[in-house]
C-alpha positions in Angstrom: -17.0 17.6 10.3 -15.8 16.4 6.9 -14.9 18.7 4.0 -14.7 18.5 0.3 -11.0 18.0 0.6 -11.5 14.9 2.8 -13.8 13.2 0.4 -12.3 14.3 -2.9 -10.6 11.5 -4.9 -10.8 7.8 -5.1 -13.2 6.1 -2.7 -12.7 2.4 -2.6 -15.2 -0.1 -1.3 -13.7 -3.2 0.3 -16.4 -5.7 -0.2 -15.7 -8.9 1.5 -17.7 -10.9 -1.0 -15.0 -10.0 -3.5 -11.8 -10.0 -1.4 -10.4 -13.1 0.3 -10.5 -12.6 4.1 -6.8 -13.4 4.4 -5.9 -10.7 2.0 -8.4 -8.0 3.1 -5.9 -5.8 5.0 -3.1 -6.2 2.5 -5.4 -5.4 -0.4 -6.7 -2.2 1.3 -3.2 -1.2 2.1 -2.3 -1.5 -1.6 -5.3 0.6 -2.6 -4.2 3.3 -0.2 -0.7 3.2 -1.5 -2.1 3.6 -5.0 -4.0 6.8 -4.0 -7.3 5.8 -2.4 -8.5 8.7 -0.2 -11.5 7.0 1.5 -12.1 3.4 2.4 -15.5 1.8 2.9 -15.8 -1.6 4.7 -18.7 -3.6 3.3 -19.6 -7.0 4.7 -23.2 -8.3 4.1 -22.8 -11.9 5.2 -20.1 -12.2 7.9 -20.9 -13.0 11.6 -20.5 -10.3 14.2 -17.1 -11.6 15.5 -15.5 -11.7 12.0 -16.9 -8.3 11.1 -15.6 -6.7 14.3 -12.2 -8.3 13.8 -11.9 -7.1 10.2 -13.2 -3.6 10.8 -10.9 -3.1 13.8 -7.9 -4.0 11.7 -9.0 -1.7 8.9 -9.6 1.1 11.4 -6.1 0.8 12.6 -4.7 0.7 9.1 -6.7 3.7 8.0 -5.7 5.7 11.1 -2.0 5.0 10.5 -2.4 6.3 6.9 -4.8 9.2 7.9 -7.5 7.9 5.6 -11.1 7.8 6.8 -12.7 4.5 7.2 -16.5 4.4 6.5 -18.5 1.3 7.6 -21.4 0.3 5.3 -24.8 0.0 6.8 -23.8 -0.5 10.4 -23.6 2.5 12.8 -23.0 0.2 15.8 -20.0 -1.4 14.2 -18.6 2.0 13.2 -18.9 3.1 16.8 -17.3 0.0 18.2 -14.2 0.2 16.0 -13.9 4.0 16.1 -14.4 4.4 12.3 -14.6 7.8 10.8 -18.2 7.3 9.8 -20.9 5.2 8.2 -22.7 5.0 4.8 -26.4 4.5 4.9 -28.9 3.2 2.3 -32.7 3.4 2.3 -33.2 0.3 4.5 -30.6 1.4 7.1 -31.1 3.3 10.4 -32.1 7.0 9.9 -29.6 9.7 9.6 -30.9 11.4 12.7 -30.6 8.3 14.8 -27.2 7.6 13.4 -26.0 11.1 14.2 -27.1 10.8 17.8 -25.2 7.5 18.0 -22.0 8.5 16.3 -21.8 12.2 17.2 -21.3 15.5 15.4 -17.8 14.6 14.1 -18.8 11.4 12.3 -18.9 11.3 8.5 -22.3 10.1 7.4 -23.0 9.4 3.7 -26.3 8.7 2.1 -27.1 6.7 -1.0 -29.4 8.8 -3.2 -29.5 6.5 -6.2 -30.8 8.7 -9.1 -32.9 11.1 -6.9 -31.8 14.6 -6.3 -34.7 15.1 -3.8 -33.2 12.5 -1.5 -29.9 14.3 -1.6 -31.4 17.6 -0.8 -33.3 16.1 2.1 -30.1 14.3 3.3 -28.1 17.5 3.3 -30.9 19.3 5.2 -30.7 16.5 7.9 -26.9 16.9 8.2 -25.4 14.3 5.9 -21.7 14.9 5.1 -21.9 13.5 1.6 -24.3 11.9 -0.8 -23.7 9.2 -3.4 -25.5 8.8 -6.8 -25.5 5.9 -9.1 -25.3 3.5 -10.8 -23.9 5.6 -13.7 -22.8 2.6 -15.7 -23.6 -1.1 -15.7 -22.4 -2.6 -12.5 -21.7 -6.3 -12.1 -21.8 -5.9 -8.3 -25.4 -4.5 -8.4 -26.7 -5.4 -11.9 -30.3 -4.3 -10.9 -29.3 -0.9 -9.6 -31.2 2.1 -10.9 -29.3 4.1 -13.5 -28.2 7.7 -13.1 -27.0 10.1 -15.8 -24.0 12.5 -15.6 -26.4 15.5 -15.8 -27.6 14.6 -12.3 -24.1 15.4 -11.0 -24.2 18.8 -12.6 -27.5 19.6 -11.1 -26.5 18.3 -7.7 -23.4 20.4 -7.6 -25.5 23.5 -8.3 -27.8 22.8 -5.5 -25.8 21.0 -2.8 -23.0 22.2 -0.6 -21.7 18.8 0.4 -19.4 16.4 -1.5 -21.0 14.3 -4.2 -19.8 10.7 -4.8 -20.4 8.8 -8.1 -20.7 5.0 -8.1 -21.5 2.1 -10.4 -19.5 0.5 -13.1 -16.8 3.3 -13.1 -13.5 2.6 -14.9 -10.4 4.7 -15.5 -11.8 5.2 -19.0 -15.2 6.6 -18.1 -14.5 8.1 -14.7 -13.2 11.4 -16.1 -16.7 12.1 -17.6 -18.2 11.9 -14.1 -15.5 14.1 -12.6 -16.1 16.7 -15.3 -19.8 16.6 -14.6 -19.2 17.4 -10.9 -18.3 14.3 -9.0 -16.0 15.0 -6.1 -15.2 11.4 -5.6 -15.5 8.1 -7.5 -16.5 5.0 -5.6 -15.0 1.8 -7.0 -15.0 -1.9 -6.0 -14.1 -4.3 -8.8 -12.1 -1.7 -10.7 -9.6 -1.8 -7.9 -10.0 -5.0 -5.9 -10.6 -7.5 -8.8 -7.4 -6.4 -10.6 -4.1 -8.3 -10.6 -2.2 -5.2 -9.5 -4.4 -3.4 -6.9 -1.9 -0.5 -6.3 -1.6 0.2 -10.0 -5.4 0.0 -10.5 -6.0 2.5 -7.7 -3.3 4.8 -9.2 -5.0 4.9 -12.5 -8.2 6.2 -10.9 -6.2 8.6 -8.7 -4.6 10.1 -11.7 -8.0 11.2 -13.0 -8.2 13.8 -10.2 -4.8 15.4 -11.0 -5.5 16.0 -14.7 -6.5 19.5 -15.8 
């Protein structure tokens, strides 16, 4: 079972639509070196063979660095590569079904968008963390619903599991979300589309060490 400590900090999403396949592992290794505490593997378009190959390599990397690997959308792939867990959206398999497949020790995160009610239900079903957003304009998901920082404050008062903030987060605006209650900041382009991935990750990681 995961803890607040496990999911606190920088949560990077390795989206293969933004990262060249040949540099995927090296890019994630740089993010970890910069201070990433959680890695999510997201591939929406690859074939089963390539996804299995990439996820297996990432699982090995994350295990070596003692960083949890979360697979986006796909409990079966998470099980096949021995990932730490899976992240589910509203069109993915149910939390109950996923828990049966992955077991009690798996980390299962749920996208709750801007709806506290979804988060409360997810916690009651046994989710290990919930994610809210988009908090700012996101070029990855420009049509995503918007959430306000106040949602984080309310969620922290009512939930006992970690809360992840996502969507358009930068080193400049991330502190606002941490101060509002986010245990973790999920970032894609802010890390993986930067010239210096390690330094970019470090800038986010620093936000969690400031008083």
